DRENRO-984569 format. One record per atom (N, C-alpha, C): x, y, z. Coordinates in steps of 0.1 Angstrom, whole numbers, plus 5000, padded with zeros to 4 digits. Layout:
BEGIN
XYZ...
//
This chain:
BEGIN
476416338910475816258915476316098913476616048928477015898924476715778919477915758913477215568909477415458918476115338913476115248919477515198924478415218917479815108914480415208924480215338934481415438938481515368955482415338960482315368971482915468978482815548988482615648996483915579007485015629005485815629018486215699029485915669041486315779051487315639061488115769068489115689081488115789094487915639101487515689115488315619130488515649133489415649149488415599161488915469167488015479180489315549193488615599202489615629213489215609229489515639234489415569248489815539258490015519274490515439279490515279279491815249286492415079285490915009292490314929286489214839293487414879291488015009280486715029280485314949270486414899262485514789252485814769234486314899235487214959221487314839213488014759210487914609207487114529203486314509218484914399213484014489206484314609202483414699196483314679182485014689178485214649164484814509161485314399172485414279169483814229165482914339175480914259172481114329156481114429156480414529144480714419130482114389132482914339119482314229116482614149129482513979129481513899136480214029147479513989153480213879163480913899171481513819178482213889189482413799206482413869216483513759226484413849229485313749238485213789251485513739258485913819275487113809275488113719269489313749271490313829256489413889257490213979240491214069242492614039240493914119240493914239241494514329244494714499248495714539235494714629226495914689218497014739221498114719208499514769211499414879199499614959206499915099192498315119186497815019179496715089170496214929162495114909159495114829144493614889140494014819127492714889115492114799110491214789107490114729097489114769088489114749073487914789065487214719068485714769066484714749070483614819055483414749048482214839037480714809040479814909034478914939042477814949030476814879027475414979016474815069024474815179019473915269028472715329018472515259007471215278995471815338984471915438982472415498973474415498967474515478981476015438976477015378989477715298981478615248996479515289007479915249017480515409025482015249030483315269025484115209030484715259046484715189054485315269066486615179068487815309070489215209078489015289087488915179096488715179113489315119120490315249126491715259137491315289150491615119159490715129171492515129180492515229190493515229192494315209207495515229214495315189226495115259237494815219249494115319255495215289268495915249270497315289277497415419279498415469288498715599289500015599279500515509284502015489270502115509262500715529255500415519240499915619236499915709247499015849245499515939236501215929238501716039223501615989210501415889211501415779195499615859187498815849201497515849196497015959186497516089185497616189176498116169157498816059155499216019145497815899138497215859149495715759142494815869138494615959152493616019146493416129135494816189126495316279120494616239108493616369098492916279088491716239092491216189105490216089106488516199105487916219095486916239097485716209103485516079111484416009119486115969138484816029151485915989161484515929168484915759173483915719181484715739196484415809204484715809219483815759231484615589233484115509241484215589259483415489262483215519283482615389283482915329293482315179301481615279312479815249310478815299317478915279338480215219339480315119352481915179354481815309350483515319358483115519350482915569364483115699362484215789356485615729359486815789356486815779340486515639335485915649318485615739309484815839319483715899313484516039311484616039323485416179326486516199312487216099314488116129303487916089290487216019290486116039274486216209271485616309279485816489277486916519276488116439280489116519276489816439260489216359258489316269241488316389235486916449238486516519229487316649229488016689241488516869238489616839231490616709228491816699223491216709210490516589208489916599188489616729183488916809200488516949187489117019187490017069193491917129196492717069187493416959182493816849175493416829165492516779166491916639153491616749142491016629133490316739121489116819123489516929115488317009117487017009114486017009123484716959119484516809120485016729125485016559126483916539135483016479132482216389139482216319144482016359160482416259169481516229176481316119181480316019182480715979203480015969211479915949221479115819229480115679228479415589228479715539245478615539251478215399266478215289263479115209268479915069265479114989276479114879275478714759287477214779294476014869289475114889292474514769295474714619293474214509300474914509317475614519318476614569332475314619343475414569356474614639368475214739368475014839381476114949388476415079379475915079376476015199363476715359375477615349369478015479375478015609371477715599354477515689346475815749344475315859347473915859348473815909334472715829326472615889311472115969309471316029309470716189311471816299310472916319323473916379325474516359311475016239307475916199293475516219282474216219279473116289269473316429269473016509280473316619284474516699274475316629275476716679277476816649260476516569256476716489243475716619234474716659237473616749232474416859233475216969243475317059246477217069236477216909232478616989223478716909213477916939202477216859194477616739191477516639202478016519192476616439194477716279185476116209183476416129201475316069203475115999212474315799211475315709215474415619215475315549226473915429232474415309242474215169234475215089243475914979235476214919242475914759240476714629248477214549235478914559238479914449225479214369232478714309245479014169249477714099242477014179242475114089237475114149222476114269218475514329204474614459203473914459213472814579211473514699211473014789201473214879197474614929192475314829191476414839178476714879164475814799159475514859146474814969142474215049155473915159156474615309156475615259160477315349167477815379151478115289146478915269130478415319119476515289118475915309107475515499112475315499122474615659129475715699125476915699125477915719120478315829110478315659105478615669083477315769080476115769084475215819080475215999078476115999090476416169094477416229088478116149083479316159075479216229060479816369055479116429042480116339036479316349023479716259014480716329006480516459003482216539002483116529005483316489021484516449026485316329024484416239018485116099015485816099002487015999001487115978988487115858982486315888971485315858959486215758950486115628949486815558938485215448933486115448918485115308913485515228905487415228909488015158902487915008902488414938892488214808900489014748910488614648920489414668933488514738946488314848943487914878952486114878953486014778953484514778951484114608957483414648972483014518978481814508987481614398989479914358991479914409005478714409015478414469027479514369035479314249031479814159038481814109042482314229031483714159033484414239042485314199042486614359057487814249053488414359057490114379050490314409066491214259074491814339087492814389085493614479086494914509087495814519100496914519101497914539113497814629124498614569133498714669146500314749141500014889143500715019141501815049151502815049155503415099167504415169159504815309165505815349164505915389143504615429139504615469127505215349119505415219124505615119116505015009117504414909104503714799107504614689115503814639125504514469128503414389130504114269136503014159134502114179145501414089138499814099144499714069162500514129171500314089186499814199198498714109204498314209215499314179228498814259241499414219248498514199260498014089267497214059275496514149286495614129288494714219298493114229290492714339296491214329295491314409284489614419276489914439262489514629266490214679249490914809250489714859239
//
C-alpha cells in the first residue's frame, strides 16, 4: 500500500515532427504559458513535473525531443525506458499525422514493451483542419492508443493529455521513493537541460517554429 509521502516516478517522452507544438505543450502544461516565438529544441530537453493524483503523487520526467530529421538517429536513446509516450501531430498538417503513425510503429517495435502511447491532435484552435477527427479516433482505438485533442495556444485540453496518461500508467511500473528530498508539491517543477549526443550542454535552442 502506498504511503502519502511516496512519489512514483515515470519517464515519458514527446515525439512528433518539427513544428507540431511539442515544446509548446510542455510549456503550457508546466508553466501555463504560450509563446508564438518558441525556439526549436536541439537534441532534447527534460523537465520534471509532480502532480497529486489523490492516493499518491506522480513525478513525470518529461523528455521533449527535437522533431528535425537530422536528430532522428538520436531519438531512441531518449525514448529508451520511457513508460509513457506522447506522439503529437498538427491538425492542419496531414503529413505530420502520417508521420505520427510512423512514430507509433517505431515505439511498438523499438520502445519500452507495453509503453502507454498517447496520440495528441494539437492546434485545434486553428481553422483548415486537414486531419479528420473521426479517422484519427478510429486509428487510435484500433491501435490501443489514448487519444486527446488540444491547443497549446489556448490551453484547451492540455492538462487532460498529461493527467490522462499519468492515470493510465500502472503504479507497479514506476520507481517509488519516499526519501527526504523526493517530495514535491503540485506546483513545483525542475527544469532540465538540453541534451545532445548523450552529453549535457547549455540550454540553447535553434530559431524556428515550435517543435
